[in-house]
N, C-alpha and C positions, 0 to 999 in steps of 0.2 A: 863924390867922396872917394878917396883912394884908400883901399883896405888891404891889409895883409891877409892872404887866403889861409884859413886854418889848415894845419897839416893834414888832418883827416879828410879834408875836402878833396884832396888830390893824392889818394893812397894806392892807386893802381897805375902802373906805367908800362908801356910797351917799349922794348929795346931793340926791335927789329927781328931778332931770332928768339925772343923769350918775352914773358910777362913777369914783371916784378910787383909784388904785393907787400905793402907795409904790414908787418905782423901785429895785428891788434891784440894778440894774446899777451904781449909784453909791453905794449905802449902804455904810458909815456915813459916808463923807466928805461926802456931800450928802444932805439929806432933801428929796427932790424927789417931788412927786406928779404922776402922769400922769392927765390928765382924759380920760375916755372918754365921749363923748356918745351913742354908738350901740353896739349889740351887736357890730357889726363892729370898732369901735375896741377893744373888750374883747378880741376874738379876736386882733387884731393885736398887742396888748400882751402877751398870753400867748405868742404865737409868737416875739416879739422879746425874750423873757426879761426883760421889765419885772418880772414876778413869777415865782417858781420854787417848787419843792417843793410845799408845800400851798397856797401862795398862789393858784394857778390854780383850786383848788376854790372858794374864796371869791369869786374874780373871776367864776367861772362862775355861781354862785347869784345874785350881784348882777347879772350880765349877763342872766340869764333874767328877772329882775324888770324890768330895763330893756327887754328885748324885749317883755314884756307891755305896758309903757307905750307903746312904739312902735306896738303894734297896738291901742291903746285904741279907736279909731274903727272897727275892722273888724267885719264880721259874723261869726257863729259859725264857719262853715267856714273862712273866710279867716284869722281870728284864730288858730285852732288850728294851721293849717298854717304860719303865720308863726312861731309859737312852736316848732313841731317843727323848722323850718328853722334857727332860731337855735340850737337844741340840737345839730343836726348840725354846724353850723359850729364851735361851741365844742368838740365832741368831736374834731374833726379837728385841732385846734391842737397837741396833744401826745399822740400815739397810744399811747405806752407806759404812761403813768400812767392807771389806771382810775378815779381819783377824779372826774375830770371827767365821764366816762361815767355813773358811778353817781349823781352829783348831777343831771345832766340827766334820767336815768331816774326818779329819785324825784320831781322836780318835775312831770314830764309825767304820771306815774301818779297824782299827787295832784290833777291838774287835767284837762287835755284828754283824757288816755288813761284817765281814771277817772271820778270822780263829776261832773266838770264838762264832760263831753263835750257839745258843743252850746252851750256858754256863749258869750256875746258877748265882744268885746274888753274892753268896760267891766267886765264881771263878772270877767274873768280877772285884772285888775290887782291887786286886793287878795288874790285867792286864790294867785297865783303868788308874791307877796311873802311871804305866810304860809308857803307850802311851802318857799320858799328859807330863811327864818329857821329853820324847823323842822329842815331838813337841816343847817344850820350848827350848831345847838344839839346835835343828835344826834352830829355829828362831833366836836365839842369834848368831849362827855361820853365818847365812845369813847376819845379821846386820854387823858383823865384816868384811865380804867380801865386802859388800856394802860400808862400811866406808873407806876401803882401796881404792876402786875405786873413791870415792868422793875426798879423800885427794889428789889423783893424779892430779885433776883438779885445785886445789887451790895453787896459788903461795905463797911462803913464805911472810909473812906480809900482806896477803890479808885481807881486811876489808869485812866481810861477813854479809849481812843483812838476818835475819831469820824472819819467820812469824809463830806465834803460838808456839807449843811445838813439836819439832822433836823427842823427846824421845830417844829410843835406836839408831835410825839412826844418830841423831846429836852427841850423845856421841861417837859412833863408829867412825864417821868422824873426830871428834876433836882428839881422841886418835890416830888414824892412822896418822893424820897430825903431831902430836907430835913425833911419831915413825920415821917420815921422817925428823925430825929436823925443822919442820915449826912451826912458831908461828903466830897465827891468831888474829885478832881483830873482835869484834862482835857488831852488832847493832840489837836490838830485838824490834819488834813491841809489844806493850802491849797486843793486841788481846782482843777486847771486845766480849761478855760481861763478860767472866770469867777471863780475864787478865792472860791467860796461859803464854804468852810471858814474861810479867813482873814478874810473880811469879815463874813459873816453869823453863822456858828457862834461864832467867837471873840468878836465884838462883843456878841452876845447873852449869852454867858457872863460877860463883863466886866460887862455891865449887871446881871446877876443876882448879882454879888459875887464872881466867881471870877477867877483869873489863869491862863488857859489857855496852853499851850505850842503854838505853831504850827510845823508841819514841812511840807516839800514832800511831794508824793505819793510820790516815789521814795525817801523816807527810811523808809517804814513797816517794811520788814524790819530795817533797822539799829536802829530805835527799839525794836522788839519783842525783837530779839536782845540789846539792851543793857538790857532791863528797864525801859524808860521807861513802859510801860503794862502793866496787869494784865489788862485786858479790852478787847476791840474791840466797839463797839456802833454799828450803823448803822441808818438808816431804810430804807425800801423804797418804790419806786414801784409795784411789783406783786409778789405772791407767788403762784406757781401752786399748784394743789391738791396736786401731788406734791413741793412744797417747794423749787422753784427760786426764787431771790431775784433780782429785777431791780431794779437801783439805779444811781445815777450811775456812769459808767465809772470804773474804778479800785477798785470794791468787791471784785471778784474777786481782785485783787492783795492787798488787805487780808486776805481770807479765807485765801488761800494762805499768807501770811506768818504769820497767826495759827495755822494748823495746824502749820506748820513749827516754831514755838516754843512749842507747847502753851498758847496763849492762848485762852480761850473767845471764840467769835464769836457775838454775839447780834444778832438782826434784829428791828426794831420794825415792826409792821404791824397794821392794824385786823383783818385776817384774810385768808385766801387768796381769790383771785378765782374764783368758781364758774364763770366762763366761760373759764377757762384751766386745763384739766387738766394740761398740761405746757408746757414752754418753747416748743414749736413753735406754740403758740397765742398767743404774745405777739409783737407787732410791735416790734422794736427801732428806735427813732427814730435816723436818721442826719442830723445837721445839716451845714450848709455847712462844708466843711473849712477855709475861710479863717478861721473863728472861732478855730481853735487857733493861728493865726499872729499873734494879737493878745492883749494883756492890758490891761485897763482903758483901752481905746481906742487903745493904742499898738502898733505892729507890733513883734513880737519875733523874727521870722524873716527871713532874707535874701530879697530879691526873687528870683524864679525858683523858689522852693520851693512845694510844694503841701501841703495839710493833709488829714488824714483824721479824721473826728469821729463815731464811734458814741457817742451821748450816754449810753448805758446799757450795762451788761454783765450777764451772768447768772451767778450763783454756784450751783453744783450742791448738792443737799441734803447730800452727804457732808462738805462743808466747814462746815456750819452747826451750831452747838452747840444753840441754841434759837431758835425763832421766837416772839417775844412778841406776843400779840394782846390785845384787850380781854377775852377770855375766860380767858386764862392763858398759860403758857409751855410750848411743846411741842417735842419732837424733830420734825424734818421728817417722819419716817415716820408720826407720830401726828396730823399737822395735818388731813388730810382727814376723818378720823373725827370729830375734835373739832368740825369746822366744816361738817359735811355739811348741805346745804341741799336742800329738796325742789324739784323742777322746778315752775314755775308762774309766775303773773304777777309775783310779787315778785322773781323773778330774770330777768325778761325784759329785753332790751336796748331802748334808745330807738329809735324808728322811724328807720331809715336808718343806724344805727350798725353798725360791724363788730365781730366778736368778737375783736379784737386791741387 
């Protein structure tokens, strides 16, 4: 089957001397690309929400390749340290999502912390670009496998409630369902304050040929009580080894409503984070509270008010029906055994990174 790739599936591009990132803050009303000429520009773009969800992973791999080009003329020791420093800066941008950390770790282990220890800056340029491309390819392959496992849980005609923007996970699940001959319907929470569900999820589903229904975040219990959806399915920014799900704030409310009305609650994740045994090991990012006082650049709250913005929340395992990974779909209690990883270099953190 030949498909048109949804726009947001390819929202980071390298141009040789820069990285261009599709600005998700204004999509789909504008198709604006932000040009990042340095790795610091990439880091700032991630922090300022130019790209979200899985976009920061691809921005990170492209940013590491850009950092190697910036260090082209450096000697072996200096080039390696500059690359590690770039990795630390990128990891610091969004501390809750472990995809950035894992991308940096993979690139460093394939180069300066692995077979290319002692390489010159000139030698690192093609090697880092190759490692970045390999990580991107492996990530996309994992998404496809995850999508196939998710599609197997969804009956034909299922009405699926989403929260925030599931990005590559959602796209893969929808495409896999289509391959099985299943046609789904979707209900998308708008997701305050950036409205990712209304702007990103819904727009992508329309692009893929669907007609999703958009609801506000506060309508989830009413929607499930009224039978508007049969299944709740969300992505995740991190899943702990004991099955806690960390995702865009509001996910916990979806899980509670799903439990109250006997609706299955499925979570999409590549796998649990081996560096997070439990929720105490995850740093929940708190963003500037003034962000919740605005929507699409316009202030929505009266002057004199203050905002509070934990960007993520944690859903406990007992509220989760299945966690769908690239290996299969598991009850939270079975997740750790199915994804046990040996301690060693392959699970080491990048130099200077925290375990949160």
